[in-house]
C-alpha positions in Angstrom: 0.1 0.0 0.3 1.3 3.4 -1.1 1.9 6.1 1.4 0.1 8.1 -0.9 -3.5 6.2 -1.1 -2.7 5.8 2.8 -3.0 9.4 3.2 -6.0 9.7 0.9 -8.0 7.1 2.9 -6.9 8.6 6.3 -8.2 12.2 4.9 -11.6 10.7 3.7 -12.3 8.9 7.1 -11.4 12.0 8.7 -13.8 13.8 6.5 -16.6 11.4 7.3 -16.1 11.8 11.2 -16.6 15.2 10.6 -19.8 14.7 8.5 -21.4 12.4 11.3 -20.7 14.8 13.5 -22.5 17.5 11.5 -25.7 15.2 10.9 -25.7 13.0 14.2 -29.3 12.0 13.6 -30.0 8.6 12.0 -30.6 8.7 8.5 -29.1 12.5 7.5 -26.3 10.3 6.4 -26.7 7.0 4.4 -23.8 5.0 3.4 -24.4 2.8 0.2 -22.3 0.0 1.9 -22.7 0.2 5.7 -19.7 -1.4 5.8 -17.6 1.2 3.9 -15.6 2.5 6.8 -15.0 -0.6 8.5 -13.3 -2.1 5.6 -11.2 0.9 5.1 -10.1 1.0 8.7 -8.9 -2.7 8.4 -7.2 -1.9 5.0 -5.2 1.0 7.0 -4.5 -1.7 9.6 -3.1 -4.2 7.4 -6.0 -6.6 8.7 -7.5 -6.8 5.0 -5.3 -7.1 1.9 -7.9 -6.1 -1.1 -8.5 -2.3 -1.7 -11.6 -1.4 -0.2 -14.8 0.2 -2.1 -15.2 3.5 -2.2 -17.0 5.3 0.1 -20.3 6.3 -1.4 -23.1 8.5 0.6 -26.3 10.4 0.5 -26.8 13.2 2.4 -30.2 14.6 2.8 -30.3 18.4 3.2 -33.2 20.9 4.3 -33.0 24.2 2.7 -35.0 27.1 3.7 -36.0 30.1 1.7 -35.3 33.3 3.2 -38.4 34.9 4.4 -39.5 38.6 2.8 -41.2 41.2 5.2 -42.7 44.6 4.4 -40.8 47.6 5.7 -42.4 50.7 6.9 -41.8 52.3 3.7 -44.8 49.8 2.0 -41.5 48.3 0.0 -39.9 45.0 0.4 -37.0 44.4 2.2 -35.8 42.6 -0.7 -32.9 44.1 -1.5 -30.7 42.1 0.8 -32.1 38.8 -0.8 -30.9 40.0 -4.4 -28.6 36.9 -4.3 -31.5 34.9 -4.1 -33.3 36.5 -7.1 -30.4 35.5 -10.0 -32.0 37.1 -12.8 -32.9 40.7 -13.2 -36.7 39.7 -14.2 -37.0 37.7 -11.1 -36.1 40.7 -8.9 -38.2 43.2 -10.4 -40.9 40.9 -10.1 -40.4 40.5 -6.2 -39.9 43.5 -5.8 -43.6 44.6 -6.7 -45.5 41.4 -6.2 -47.7 41.8 -2.9 -45.3 39.1 -1.0 -45.1 39.6 2.6 -44.3 36.2 3.9 -42.7 33.9 1.0 -41.2 31.1 3.0 -40.7 27.6 2.1 -38.7 24.4 3.1 -37.2 21.7 0.8 -35.1 18.7 0.6 -31.9 18.3 -1.4 -30.3 14.8 -1.6 -26.9 15.2 -2.2 -24.9 12.0 -3.8 -21.2 11.7 -2.7 -18.9 9.5 -4.0 -14.7 9.3 -3.0 -12.6 8.2 -5.2 -10.0 6.2 -3.6 -7.6 9.0 -4.2 -9.5 11.7 -3.0 -8.9 14.5 -2.0 -6.2 14.4 -4.8 -8.4 13.2 -7.2 -11.6 15.0 -8.1 -14.8 14.3 -5.7 -18.0 13.0 -7.5 -21.4 14.8 -6.4 -24.6 15.2 -7.5 -27.6 17.3 -5.9 -31.1 16.2 -6.5 -34.6 17.2 -5.6 -38.0 16.4 -6.5 -39.0 20.1 -6.1 -36.3 21.2 -8.9 -37.3 21.0 -12.7 -35.3 19.4 -15.1 -33.4 22.7 -16.0 -33.2 24.1 -12.7 -31.2 20.9 -11.4 -29.0 21.0 -14.4 -27.7 24.5 -13.4 -27.8 23.6 -9.7 -25.2 20.9 -10.3 -23.4 22.8 -12.5 -22.9 25.7 -10.2 -21.8 22.9 -7.6 -19.4 21.5 -9.6 -17.6 24.3 -10.7 -17.7 25.8 -7.2 -15.7 22.1 -6.2 -13.2 22.7 -9.1 -12.0 25.4 -7.5 -10.4 23.8 -4.3 -6.8 22.6 -4.8 -5.8 19.0 -4.7 -5.7 17.7 -1.2 -8.4 20.2 0.1 -11.4 18.7 1.7 -14.5 19.9 -0.1 -17.6 17.9 1.4 -18.2 20.0 3.9 -17.7 23.0 1.8 -20.1 21.7 -0.9 -22.9 21.1 2.0 -22.2 24.4 2.8 -22.8 25.8 -0.7 -25.6 24.3 -1.2 -27.0 25.9 1.9 -26.3 29.3 1.1 -27.0 29.3 -3.0 -29.5 26.6 -3.7 -32.6 28.7 -2.7 -31.9 30.9 -5.8 -32.3 27.8 -7.8 -35.9 26.7 -6.3 -37.0 30.7 -6.3 -36.5 30.8 -10.1 -38.1 27.7 -10.8 -41.5 29.4 -8.8 -41.3 32.6 -10.8 -41.4 31.9 -14.5 -42.8 34.9 -16.0 -40.2 35.5 -18.0 -41.1 34.8 -21.8 -39.7 31.8 -23.5 -38.3 34.1 -26.5 -36.3 36.0 -24.0 -34.8 33.3 -22.1 -31.1 33.1 -22.7 -29.8 29.5 -24.0 -28.0 27.5 -21.6 -25.2 25.2 -22.8 -26.0 21.6 -21.7 -23.5 18.4 -22.2 -24.9 15.6 -24.4 -23.3 12.2 -23.1 -23.3 8.8 -24.7 -22.2 6.0 -22.2 -21.2 2.3 -23.7 -21.0 0.0 -20.7 -19.9 -3.6 -20.5 -20.4 -5.8 -18.1 -19.2 -9.8 -18.3 -22.9 -10.8 -18.1 -26.1 -9.5 -17.4 -28.4 -12.7 -16.1 -30.8 -11.7 -12.7 -34.0 -10.6 -13.4 -33.9 -8.6 -10.4 -31.0 -6.8 -12.1 -32.3 -6.4 -15.5 -35.3 -4.9 -13.8 -33.5 -2.3 -11.6 -31.2 -0.9 -15.0 -34.7 -0.6 -17.1 -36.7 1.2 -13.9 -33.2 3.6 -13.2 -33.2 4.1 -16.8 -37.0 5.1 -17.1 -36.6 7.4 -14.1 -33.7 9.5 -15.5 -35.2 10.2 -18.5 -32.0 8.4 -20.6 -32.3 6.6 -23.6 -30.6 3.5 -25.2 -30.7 -0.3 -24.8 -29.4 -3.1 -22.1 -28.6 -6.3 -23.7 -28.6 -9.0 -21.4 -26.6 -12.2 -21.8 -23.1 -12.9 -22.1 -21.8 -10.4 -22.6 -23.8 -7.8 -21.3 -23.8 -4.3 -22.8 -25.6 -1.1 -22.0 -25.5 2.1 -24.3 -27.2 5.3 -22.1 -27.7 8.5 -23.2 -28.8 12.1 -22.6 -27.8 15.0 -20.6 -24.5 14.4 -18.9 -25.5 14.5 -14.9 -28.4 12.2 -15.9 -26.3 9.7 -17.1 -23.7 9.8 -14.3 -26.4 9.3 -12.0 -27.3 6.2 -14.1 -23.5 4.8 -13.9 -23.5 5.6 -10.5 -27.1 3.9 -9.3 -26.9 0.7 -11.5 -23.3 -0.3 -10.3 -23.7 -0.1 -6.8 -23.5 -1.6 -4.4 -21.7 -4.6 -5.8 -21.8 -4.8 -9.4 -17.8 -5.5 -9.7 -17.6 -6.7 -13.4 -18.5 -4.0 -15.0 -16.9 -1.0 -16.7 -17.7 2.3 -19.2 -15.6 1.5 -22.4 -16.6 4.2 -24.3 -18.4 7.8 -23.6 -19.0 10.3 -26.7 -20.0 14.0 -25.2 -21.6 16.6 -27.4 -22.1 20.5 -26.0 -25.6 21.7 -27.1 -27.9 24.6 -26.4 -31.1 22.6 -26.9 -32.6 19.7 -25.2 -30.5 17.1 -27.2 -33.5 15.2 -28.5 -31.6 15.9 -32.1 -28.9 13.8 -30.6 -30.1 10.7 -29.3 -29.5 7.5 -30.9 -32.5 5.8 -29.8 -35.9 6.9 -28.8 -36.6 4.8 -25.5 -34.5 2.8 -23.1 -35.4 -0.9 -23.6 -34.2 -4.2 -23.2 -32.0 -5.7 -26.1 -32.7 -9.8 -26.6 -31.0 -11.3 -29.2 -30.5 -14.7 -30.3 -27.8 -16.7 -28.1 -25.7 -19.8 -28.5 -24.1 -22.3 -26.0 -24.7 -24.3 -22.8 -28.2 -23.6 -21.5 -28.0 -25.3 -18.6 -28.2 -24.0 -15.0 -25.2 -21.9 -15.5 -27.0 -20.0 -18.1 -23.7 -19.8 -19.7 -24.2 -18.6 -23.3 -22.9 -16.0 -26.0 -24.9 -13.7 -27.5 -25.0 -13.4 -31.3 -22.1 -10.6 -32.0 -23.2 -10.8 -35.6 -26.9 -9.4 -34.9 -25.8 -7.4 -32.5 -23.6 -5.6 -34.9 -26.3 -5.2 -37.6 -28.5 -3.8 -34.6 -25.7 -1.1 -34.1 -25.4 -1.0 -38.0 -29.2 0.2 -37.7 -28.7 3.0 -35.0 -25.6 4.4 -36.2 -23.0 3.2 -34.0 -21.4 0.1 -35.5 -18.0 2.5 -34.4 -17.9 1.1 -31.3 -18.2 -2.6 -31.9 -14.3 -2.6 -31.9 -13.9 -0.8 -29.1 -16.5 -3.1 -27.1 -15.0 -6.2 -28.0 -11.7 -5.6 -29.7 -12.7 -6.8 -32.9 -13.0 -5.2 -36.6 -16.3 -5.0 -37.9 -17.0 -6.4 -41.5 -19.3 -4.6 -44.0 -22.4 -6.7 -44.8 -21.8 -5.7 -48.4 -18.0 -7.5 -48.7 
């Protein structure tokens, strides 16, 4: 075990202790693997040889919107809340609307993944709330990612990210409620459209197949899941949704899986014109081999190649399998 890895894991345990002291109530910090911290301690003590899984958890935050009250001159003390109304039109509307008690509380789930080399490697964060629409959630996570990116390698930043959400997320909820600006005046927002090609040794289990389909449909991504041996998954959509899909299906214990290839495109639209697939579905192809109890059968890669060609994706065949695709005309 290298000294740098040991230092990183020790720092991660230190930050987890701080988080548990900040959120002492049961369920506020939910570990994906309840044994993760114990396994890391054993690894550091030398009683465990294998590298432990990454620390992954969800923190539930309660965000309270500041109160707006009337002052003696019959205006509203809204100047102090200018940061909440991030666009000029929302600010003007708030100033003149009859809002004497604008107050609400919302919940944000912050998903956190600590790579083994964090804090010298980038922390993986994703904030999600049922109270945010798709656009505001994208903007919230862009702001959060941008803020965390200002930290130098070696700096712990989970606690700072939580503080940033508590200080800044109210504006995203407020903007969602104040949809008065005409759509023709809306400034285009650049988003990253992502397509991930995921390879697994096999995908057989019914509960796993159901989980993959359910997560894909919940996150509004498109693509497919080819079951059998090997198992192939393609997921496409906005970057935040694809990364959440990848995070959700991998854990807590899917080991023989990897992202072989990813394609990203910057877009100002909704990305619909970039999609190669219209929905997220299970792909069932012919198989050959042993149909015994082990279900050790291989999918027909020739059929899979034809499927890729129909969806203008045959270029990934060689990336996935290391086999050059042959033209059907040759």
